C-alpha positions, 0 to 999 in steps of 0.5 A: 573107342576114343573120342576126339579132343574137346580142343586142339593146339597146333603150331603154324609154321607160316611163310611170311613175305612183306612184298613181291620183291622182298625176301620171305621166311617161315615163322612159327605161331602157336594156335591153342585151344581150338575147336576141332570143328573150326575150318582152316580159315577160321583158325587163321582168323583167330590167329590174326586176332591174336597177332593184331591184339599184340600189335603185330602184322596179321598174316595176309591170306586170300578168301572169299566165299569160304564155301568151296566155290570161288577158289580164292583160298588156295594155300599149300598145307603141309606140302599139299594144295588145299590140305590132306583131303581130296576133293575139298578146297582150303576153306573146307579143310577142318582142324579135325584133320590134324592132330593135337600138337601138330606142326602145320606148314602153310605156304602160298602156291609156288609157281612163276606165273603166280608171283607172291603179293604178300605172305600167302597171297599170290597173283593168279591174274594169269588165269584171268588172262587165259580165260579172256583170251578164249573163254567166250562165245560170240553168238547172241544167247538172249533169254533162256531158249526152250530146252528142246530147241538145241538138243545136246547129247547127255554124255556131252552135257555131262562132260561140259558140266564136269569141265565147268566145275573148275573153280580156277583155284590153281591147285593143279599148277601148284601140284605139278612139278613143272607148274603146268596149267594144262588141267585148268585150260583143258577144262575151260576149253572143253566146257564150251568146246563140247556144247553147240554154242561153242563151236563157232570159236572152237578152233580159235579158242584152243589156240588162243588160250594155250598161247596165252598160257605159254606166254604167262610162263606156265610149264609144260605138261609131262602127264604125271597126274598130280593135277587131277589128284590135287583138284578140289573139284576132281576134274579128270585128266582126260580133259587134257587129252581132249585139249591136245586133240583140239589143239592139233586139229586147230594148229593143222587148220591154222597152217593149211586152211587159215580161213577155216578158223574165221568160219567154223570150229574144229568139227 
């Protein structure tokens, strides 16, 4: 039985782009004698240290928690959002996933709504705009209520937690041939729409978030399901069907009973 190599050497083919309105290109960087248990971001740190020591411009990439929670580290690795494995973010991808001598292509997420800022960093503030459009409740929540005061069916609470697992990384957009944000919006709409506290704004929420998504320049959904396969939290595409139902219901109310949007959710 063969054991893993003590060290690993790869070549990084990285997208370099000095600024948002400047042309970009791929550049190759050797990364030698690496620990296979090193994370992908740790490897980028090592490469950047070497570039800095040589007086060259380090590779710009975004990161924060490095624990698969924040979604900041989003990279396209060998054509796949976050890399070769399912259910993990870029920061949870390790060099043992690659072979000695591999050429690894690293790009930013490609979408009109995610413009490149520099190198591998993209502006994903369009997601913030979508959340601000409807990802809130107006009811005063106060301190933590007694658990049995507001009974929620277990099926609904489980689904709401599944939707709330979305970290807003944008892998769904990067994987979709249309750069659609439907899985992200569906998760955000469903998270609050499944709970009693979210009912007051349910109809207005879905209309506002979908409108903001369209205005941001995301593409339409054609149900190819790449989004669910690329999602590091494995958010189910079933939430898109739930979003579509809520949207149709809310659109009907807006057309025929506009006053209902001011007083109730979509039922």
